[in-house]
Biopython code that builds the backbone (N, CA, C, O; Angstrom):
import numpy as np
from Bio.PDB.StructureBuilder import StructureBuilder

atoms = [
    (1, "TYR", "N", (122.393, 66.503, 108.148)),
    (1, "TYR", "CA", (123.547, 67.347, 108.423)),
    (1, "TYR", "C", (124.152, 66.954, 109.756)),
    (1, "TYR", "O", (123.508, 66.303, 110.579)),
    (2, "ILE", "N", (125.393, 67.358, 109.959)),
    (2, "ILE", "CA", (126.098, 67.145, 111.222)),
    (2, "ILE", "C", (126.513, 68.514, 111.749)),
    (2, "ILE", "O", (127.017, 69.350, 110.999)),
    (3, "THR", "N", (126.298, 68.735, 113.038)),
    (3, "THR", "CA", (126.736, 69.957, 113.708)),
    (3, "THR", "C", (127.765, 69.587, 114.755)),
    (3, "THR", "O", (127.571, 68.652, 115.531)),
    (4, "ILE", "N", (128.869, 70.334, 114.770)),
    (4, "ILE", "CA", (129.932, 70.114, 115.759)),
    (4, "ILE", "C", (130.057, 71.371, 116.611)),
    (4, "ILE", "O", (130.176, 72.481, 116.091)),
    (5, "GLN", "N", (130.028, 71.179, 117.927)),
    (5, "GLN", "CA", (130.256, 72.288, 118.860)),
    (5, "GLN", "C", (131.743, 72.349, 119.163)),
    (5, "GLN", "O", (132.330, 71.364, 119.611)),
    (6, "HIS", "N", (132.353, 73.503, 118.920)),
    (6, "HIS", "CA", (133.780, 73.690, 119.150)),
    (6, "HIS", "C", (134.027, 74.176, 120.573)),
    (6, "HIS", "O", (133.134, 74.724, 121.221)),
    (7, "ASP", "N", (135.244, 73.969, 121.045)),
    (7, "ASP", "CA", (135.602, 74.370, 122.409)),
    (7, "ASP", "C", (135.468, 75.869, 122.635)),
    (7, "ASP", "O", (135.291, 76.308, 123.771)),
    (8, "ASP", "N", (135.550, 76.672, 121.551)),
    (8, "ASP", "CA", (135.439, 78.133, 121.693)),
    (8, "ASP", "C", (133.987, 78.617, 121.657)),
    (8, "ASP", "O", (133.741, 79.823, 121.674)),
    (9, "GLY", "N", (133.016, 77.685, 121.607)),
    (9, "GLY", "CA", (131.607, 78.044, 121.622)),
    (9, "GLY", "C", (130.984, 78.205, 120.243)),
    (9, "GLY", "O", (129.773, 78.397, 120.135)),
    (10, "GLU", "N", (131.787, 78.130, 119.190)),
    (10, "GLU", "CA", (131.245, 78.193, 117.832)),
    (10, "GLU", "C", (130.792, 76.803, 117.398)),
    (10, "GLU", "O", (131.118, 75.795, 118.024)),
    (11, "PHE", "N", (130.028, 76.783, 116.304)),
    (11, "PHE", "CA", (129.489, 75.533, 115.779)),
    (11, "PHE", "C", (129.802, 75.451, 114.296)),
    (11, "PHE", "O", (129.680, 76.447, 113.583)),
    (12, "SER", "N", (130.203, 74.277, 113.819)),
    (12, "SER", "CA", (130.338, 74.080, 112.375)),
    (12, "SER", "C", (129.251, 73.104, 111.935)),
    (12, "SER", "O", (128.961, 72.122, 112.618)),
    (13, "HIS", "N", (128.663, 73.393, 110.789)),
    (13, "HIS", "CA", (127.549, 72.615, 110.254)),
    (13, "HIS", "C", (127.950, 72.078, 108.884)),
    (13, "HIS", "O", (128.467, 72.818, 108.047)),
    (14, "TYR", "N", (127.714, 70.806, 108.664)),
    (14, "TYR", "CA", (128.053, 70.142, 107.408)),
    (14, "TYR", "C", (126.765, 69.538, 106.849)),
    (14, "TYR", "O", (126.167, 68.653, 107.460)),
    (15, "GLY", "N", (126.348, 70.030, 105.680)),
    (15, "GLY", "CA", (125.066, 69.616, 105.121)),
    (15, "GLY", "C", (125.171, 68.928, 103.779)),
    (15, "GLY", "O", (126.203, 69.002, 103.112)),
    (16, "HIS", "N", (124.117, 68.268, 103.389)),
    (16, "HIS", "CA", (123.987, 67.488, 102.149)),
    (16, "HIS", "C", (124.853, 66.232, 102.201)),
    (16, "HIS", "O", (125.468, 65.848, 101.207)),
    (17, "LEU", "N", (124.893, 65.602, 103.368)),
    (17, "LEU", "CA", (125.661, 64.373, 103.536)),
    (17, "LEU", "C", (124.859, 63.174, 103.054)),
    (17, "LEU", "O", (123.629, 63.171, 103.109)),
    (18, "ARG", "N", (125.562, 62.166, 102.586)),
    (18, "ARG", "CA", (124.895, 60.972, 102.052)),
    (18, "ARG", "C", (124.209, 60.217, 103.193)),
    (18, "ARG", "O", (124.798, 59.995, 104.251)),
    (19, "THR", "N", (122.974, 59.835, 102.960)),
    (19, "THR", "CA", (122.177, 59.102, 103.933)),
    (19, "THR", "C", (122.869, 57.806, 104.344)),
    (19, "THR", "O", (123.429, 57.101, 103.504)),
    (20, "ARG", "N", (122.827, 57.497, 105.633)),
    (20, "ARG", "CA", (123.364, 56.278, 106.237)),
    (20, "ARG", "C", (124.885, 56.134, 106.098)),
    (20, "ARG", "O", (125.397, 55.015, 106.089)),
    (21, "THR", "N", (125.616, 57.260, 105.990)),
    (21, "THR", "CA", (127.080, 57.176, 105.935)),
    (21, "THR", "C", (127.739, 57.886, 107.115)),
    (21, "THR", "O", (128.963, 58.009, 107.150)),
    (22, "PHE", "N", (126.950, 58.353, 108.080)),
    (22, "PHE", "CA", (127.529, 59.067, 109.217)),
    (22, "PHE", "C", (128.489, 58.145, 109.958)),
    (22, "PHE", "O", (128.162, 56.992, 110.237)),
    (23, "ARG", "N", (129.670, 58.658, 110.273)),
    (23, "ARG", "CA", (130.694, 57.887, 110.980)),
    (23, "ARG", "C", (130.881, 58.377, 112.405)),
    (23, "ARG", "O", (131.771, 57.904, 113.112)),
    (24, "VAL", "N", (130.054, 59.315, 112.834)),
    (24, "VAL", "CA", (130.095, 59.834, 114.202)),
    (24, "VAL", "C", (128.692, 59.782, 114.794)),
    (24, "VAL", "O", (127.700, 59.725, 114.067)),
    (25, "ARG", "N", (128.622, 59.803, 116.113)),
    (25, "ARG", "CA", (127.344, 59.739, 116.826)),
    (25, "ARG", "C", (127.167, 60.974, 117.693)),
    (25, "ARG", "O", (128.136, 61.663, 118.013)),
    (26, "ASN", "N", (125.925, 61.251, 118.070)),
    (26, "ASN", "CA", (125.631, 62.369, 118.973)),
    (26, "ASN", "C", (126.468, 62.270, 120.240)),
    (26, "ASN", "O", (126.567, 61.206, 120.851)),
    (27, "GLY", "N", (127.069, 63.392, 120.627)),
    (27, "GLY", "CA", (127.841, 63.451, 121.852)),
    (27, "GLY", "C", (129.275, 62.981, 121.719)),
    (27, "GLY", "O", (130.058, 63.139, 122.656)),
    (28, "GLU", "N", (129.640, 62.413, 120.595)),
    (28, "GLU", "CA", (131.004, 61.922, 120.395)),
    (28, "GLU", "C", (131.969, 63.081, 120.181)),
    (28, "GLU", "O", (131.652, 64.030, 119.464)),
    (29, "ARG", "N", (133.136, 63.010, 120.795)),
    (29, "ARG", "CA", (134.185, 64.017, 120.575)),
    (29, "ARG", "C", (134.914, 63.639, 119.300)),
    (29, "ARG", "O", (135.294, 62.483, 119.116)),
    (30, "VAL", "N", (135.112, 64.610, 118.417)),
    (30, "VAL", "CA", (135.796, 64.351, 117.151)),
    (30, "VAL", "C", (137.098, 65.137, 117.100)),
    (30, "VAL", "O", (137.279, 66.115, 117.825)),
    (31, "GLU", "N", (137.996, 64.697, 116.236)),
    (31, "GLU", "CA", (139.300, 65.326, 116.079)),
    (31, "GLU", "C", (139.411, 65.950, 114.701)),
    (31, "GLU", "O", (138.753, 65.512, 113.758)),
    (32, "GLN", "N", (140.243, 66.974, 114.586)),
    (32, "GLN", "CA", (140.483, 67.605, 113.302)),
    (32, "GLN", "C", (140.970, 66.557, 112.312)),
    (32, "GLN", "O", (141.859, 65.763, 112.618)),
    (33, "GLY", "N", (140.377, 66.564, 111.120)),
    (33, "GLY", "CA", (140.752, 65.621, 110.076)),
    (33, "GLY", "C", (139.981, 64.317, 110.102)),
    (33, "GLY", "O", (140.104, 63.515, 109.176)),
    (34, "GLN", "N", (139.195, 64.086, 111.131)),
    (34, "GLN", "CA", (138.411, 62.854, 111.245)),
    (34, "GLN", "C", (137.275, 62.868, 110.238)),
    (34, "GLN", "O", (136.609, 63.889, 110.072)),
    (35, "ALA", "N", (137.046, 61.750, 109.565)),
    (35, "ALA", "CA", (135.922, 61.635, 108.632)),
    (35, "ALA", "C", (134.613, 61.649, 109.406)),
    (35, "ALA", "O", (134.470, 60.953, 110.412)),
    (36, "LEU", "N", (133.648, 62.452, 108.927)),
    (36, "LEU", "CA", (132.333, 62.541, 109.568)),
    (36, "LEU", "C", (131.284, 61.732, 108.826)),
    (36, "LEU", "O", (130.474, 61.044, 109.446)),
    (37, "ALA", "N", (131.294, 61.810, 107.498)),
    (37, "ALA", "CA", (130.317, 61.138, 106.641)),
    (37, "ALA", "C", (130.778, 61.321, 105.203)),
    (37, "ALA", "O", (131.784, 61.981, 104.942)),
    (38, "LEU", "N", (130.039, 60.734, 104.276)),
    (38, "LEU", "CA", (130.315, 60.944, 102.860)),
    (38, "LEU", "C", (129.445, 62.074, 102.333)),
    (38, "LEU", "O", (128.297, 62.229, 102.750)),
    (39, "ALA", "N", (129.988, 62.851, 101.426)),
    (39, "ALA", "CA", (129.206, 63.916, 100.791)),
    (39, "ALA", "C", (128.126, 63.289, 99.928)),
    (39, "ALA", "O", (128.301, 62.200, 99.381)),
    (40, "GLY", "N", (127.003, 63.993, 99.811)),
    (40, "GLY", "CA", (125.891, 63.483, 99.023)),
    (40, "GLY", "C", (125.166, 64.609, 98.329)),
    (40, "GLY", "O", (125.758, 65.635, 97.995)),
    (41, "ASN", "N", (123.876, 64.408, 98.115)),
    (41, "ASN", "CA", (123.046, 65.454, 97.505)),
    (41, "ASN", "C", (121.651, 65.425, 98.108)),
    (41, "ASN", "O", (120.652, 65.472, 97.390)),
    (42, "SER", "N", (121.590, 65.349, 99.433)),
    (42, "SER", "CA", (120.308, 65.313, 100.126)),
    (42, "SER", "C", (119.582, 66.646, 100.020)),
    (42, "SER", "O", (120.187, 67.678, 99.730)),
    (43, "GLY", "N", (118.293, 66.607, 100.256)),
    (43, "GLY", "CA", (117.495, 67.834, 100.203)),
    (43, "GLY", "C", (117.261, 68.274, 98.771)),
    (43, "GLY", "O", (117.236, 67.448, 97.859)),
    (44, "TYR", "N", (117.092, 69.564, 98.571)),
    (44, "TYR", "CA", (116.830, 70.125, 97.242)),
    (44, "TYR", "C", (118.155, 70.524, 96.611)),
    (44, "TYR", "O", (118.486, 71.708, 96.544)),
    (45, "SER", "N", (118.905, 69.542, 96.152)),
    (45, "SER", "CA", (120.215, 69.821, 95.576)),
    (45, "SER", "C", (120.424, 68.954, 94.343)),
    (45, "SER", "O", (119.716, 67.970, 94.131)),
    (46, "PHE", "N", (121.401, 69.332, 93.538)),
    (46, "PHE", "CA", (121.731, 68.605, 92.326)),
    (46, "PHE", "C", (123.203, 68.234, 92.363)),
    (46, "PHE", "O", (124.059, 69.118, 92.346)),
    (47, "GLY", "N", (123.506, 66.976, 92.410)),
    (47, "GLY", "CA", (124.882, 66.513, 92.394)),
    (47, "GLY", "C", (125.517, 66.490, 93.769)),
    (47, "GLY", "O", (125.089, 67.192, 94.685)),
    (48, "THR", "N", (126.532, 65.682, 93.892)),
    (48, "THR", "CA", (127.247, 65.512, 95.142)),
    (48, "THR", "C", (128.012, 66.785, 95.497)),
    (48, "THR", "O", (128.777, 67.306, 94.685)),
    (49, "HIS", "N", (127.802, 67.275, 96.702)),
    (49, "HIS", "CA", (128.507, 68.456, 97.185)),
    (49, "HIS", "C", (128.325, 68.564, 98.696)),
    (49, "HIS", "O", (127.577, 67.793, 99.297)),
    (50, "LEU", "N", (129.000, 69.507, 99.290)),
    (50, "LEU", "CA", (128.947, 69.702, 100.734)),
    (50, "LEU", "C", (128.760, 71.179, 101.038)),
    (50, "LEU", "O", (129.446, 72.024, 100.462)),
    (51, "HIS", "N", (127.849, 71.493, 101.926)),
    (51, "HIS", "CA", (127.697, 72.861, 102.432)),
    (51, "HIS", "C", (128.322, 72.900, 103.817)),
    (51, "HIS", "O", (128.060, 72.031, 104.649)),
    (52, "VAL", "N", (129.151, 73.911, 104.061)),
    (52, "VAL", "CA", (129.800, 74.089, 105.361)),
    (52, "VAL", "C", (129.569, 75.519, 105.814)),
    (52, "VAL", "O", (129.713, 76.457, 105.030)),
    (53, "GLN", "N", (129.212, 75.683, 107.075)),
    (53, "GLN", "CA", (129.109, 77.025, 107.653)),
    (53, "GLN", "C", (129.517, 76.961, 109.111)),
    (53, "GLN", "O", (129.396, 75.922, 109.760)),
    (54, "VAL", "N", (129.998, 78.076, 109.614)),
    (54, "VAL", "CA", (130.382, 78.196, 111.021)),
    (54, "VAL", "C", (129.521, 79.297, 111.622)),
    (54, "VAL", "O", (129.408, 80.386, 111.059)),
    (55, "THR", "N", (128.914, 79.005, 112.768)),
    (55, "THR", "CA", (128.006, 79.953, 113.410)),
    (55, "THR", "C", (128.358, 80.113, 114.887)),
    (55, "THR", "O", (129.147, 79.351, 115.445)),
    (56, "ARG", "N", (127.758, 81.108, 115.490)),
    (56, "ARG", "CA", (127.913, 81.305, 116.935)),
    (56, "ARG", "C", (126.701, 80.763, 117.692)),
    (56, "ARG", "O", (126.590, 80.929, 118.906)),
    (57, "SER", "N", (125.804, 80.118, 116.965)),
    (57, "SER", "CA", (124.596, 79.540, 117.547)),
    (57, "SER", "C", (124.462, 78.109, 117.042)),
    (57, "SER", "O", (124.928, 77.783, 115.950)),
    (58, "GLN", "N", (123.832, 77.266, 117.833)),
    (58, "GLN", "CA", (123.662, 75.865, 117.435)),
    (58, "GLN", "C", (122.707, 75.703, 116.256)),
    (58, "GLN", "O", (122.770, 74.700, 115.545)),
    (59, "ALA", "N", (121.833, 76.670, 116.044)),
    (59, "ALA", "CA", (120.847, 76.556, 114.961)),
    (59, "ALA", "C", (121.528, 76.637, 113.602)),
    (59, "ALA", "O", (122.273, 77.579, 113.334)),
    (60, "ILE", "N", (121.278, 75.661, 112.752)),
    (60, "ILE", "CA", (121.884, 75.639, 111.421)),
    (60, "ILE", "C", (121.387, 76.810, 110.567)),
    (60, "ILE", "O", (122.028, 77.172, 109.580)),
    (61, "SER", "N", (120.276, 77.390, 110.934)),
    (61, "SER", "CA", (119.727, 78.528, 110.189)),
    (61, "SER", "C", (120.393, 79.857, 110.576)),
    (61, "SER", "O", (120.088, 80.895, 109.989)),
    (62, "SER", "N", (121.297, 79.827, 111.555)),
    (62, "SER", "CA", (121.997, 81.046, 111.975)),
    (62, "SER", "C", (122.941, 81.515, 110.879)),
    (62, "SER", "O", (123.423, 80.697, 110.096)),
    (63, "PRO", "N", (123.217, 82.822, 110.805)),
    (63, "PRO", "CA", (124.142, 83.310, 109.775)),
    (63, "PRO", "C", (125.561, 82.799, 110.022)),
    (63, "PRO", "O", (126.020, 82.706, 111.160)),
    (64, "SER", "N", (126.230, 82.475, 108.940)),
    (64, "SER", "CA", (127.606, 82.008, 109.014)),
    (64, "SER", "C", (128.544, 83.175, 109.308)),
    (64, "SER", "O", (128.286, 84.312, 108.914)),
    (65, "ILE", "N", (129.626, 82.874, 110.002)),
    (65, "ILE", "CA", (130.678, 83.860, 110.240)),
    (65, "ILE", "C", (131.871, 83.489, 109.353)),
    (65, "ILE", "O", (131.976, 82.337, 108.934)),
    (66, "PRO", "N", (132.761, 84.423, 109.058)),
    (66, "PRO", "CA", (133.921, 84.102, 108.231)),
    (66, "PRO", "C", (134.798, 83.024, 108.880)),
    (66, "PRO", "O", (134.993, 83.019, 110.095)),
    (67, "PHE", "N", (135.319, 82.120, 108.059)),
    (67, "PHE", "CA", (136.219, 81.070, 108.548)),
    (67, "PHE", "C", (137.125, 80.647, 107.398)),
    (67, "PHE", "O", (136.859, 80.940, 106.232)),
    (68, "ARG", "N", (138.203, 79.949, 107.757)),
    (68, "ARG", "CA", (139.149, 79.418, 106.763)),
    (68, "ARG", "C", (139.343, 77.936, 107.015)),
    (68, "ARG", "O", (139.344, 77.478, 108.157)),
    (69, "PHE", "N", (139.507, 77.197, 105.933)),
    (69, "PHE", "CA", (139.878, 75.796, 106.041)),
    (69, "PHE", "C", (141.379, 75.704, 106.260)),
    (69, "PHE", "O", (142.143, 76.494, 105.705)),
    (70, "GLU", "N", (141.796, 74.750, 107.059)),
    (70, "GLU", "CA", (143.217, 74.537, 107.312)),
    (70, "GLU", "C", (143.614, 73.217, 106.680)),
    (70, "GLU", "O", (142.881, 72.233, 106.785)),
    (71, "GLU", "N", (144.764, 73.185, 106.025)),
    (71, "GLU", "CA", (145.251, 71.947, 105.437)),
    (71, "GLU", "C", (145.542, 70.943, 106.540)),
    (71, "GLU", "O", (146.196, 71.264, 107.532)),
    (72, "VAL", "N", (145.048, 69.721, 106.354)),
    (72, "VAL", "CA", (145.285, 68.650, 107.301)),
    (72, "VAL", "C", (145.929, 67.505, 106.524)),
    (72, "VAL", "O", (145.384, 67.070, 105.509)),
    (73, "PRO", "N", (147.080, 67.010, 106.982)),
    (73, "PRO", "CA", (147.710, 65.892, 106.274)),
    (73, "PRO", "C", (146.785, 64.683, 106.215)),
    (73, "PRO", "O", (146.061, 64.401, 107.170)),
    (74, "ALA", "N", (146.810, 63.976, 105.102)),
    (74, "ALA", "CA", (145.954, 62.789, 104.931)),
    (74, "ALA", "C", (146.379, 61.686, 105.865)),
    (74, "ALA", "O", (145.778, 60.612, 105.866)),
]
sb = StructureBuilder()
sb.init_structure("model")
sb.init_model(0)
sb.init_chain("A")
sb.init_seg("    ")
for serial, (resi, resn, name, xyz) in enumerate(atoms, 1):
    if name == "N":
        sb.init_residue(resn, " ", resi, " ")
    sb.init_atom(name, np.array(xyz, "f"), 0.0, 1.0, " ", f" {name:<3s}", serial, name[0])
structure = sb.get_structure()
């Protein structure tokens, strides 16, 4: 999984990414719309998909808070 720390102190977590496809590194600043990795089916999952959650804590096990996706031009 990849965790991104946002400027407002929240964290977004992206899970079940395909192994060896990460396009970002630890500590790298990313921009909205930037590709992070390819979706996969890592862990105990069936089929390609992506889990996304936003938390107020860095721990991926923290409860997600409500969020909305924003359309980003390709």
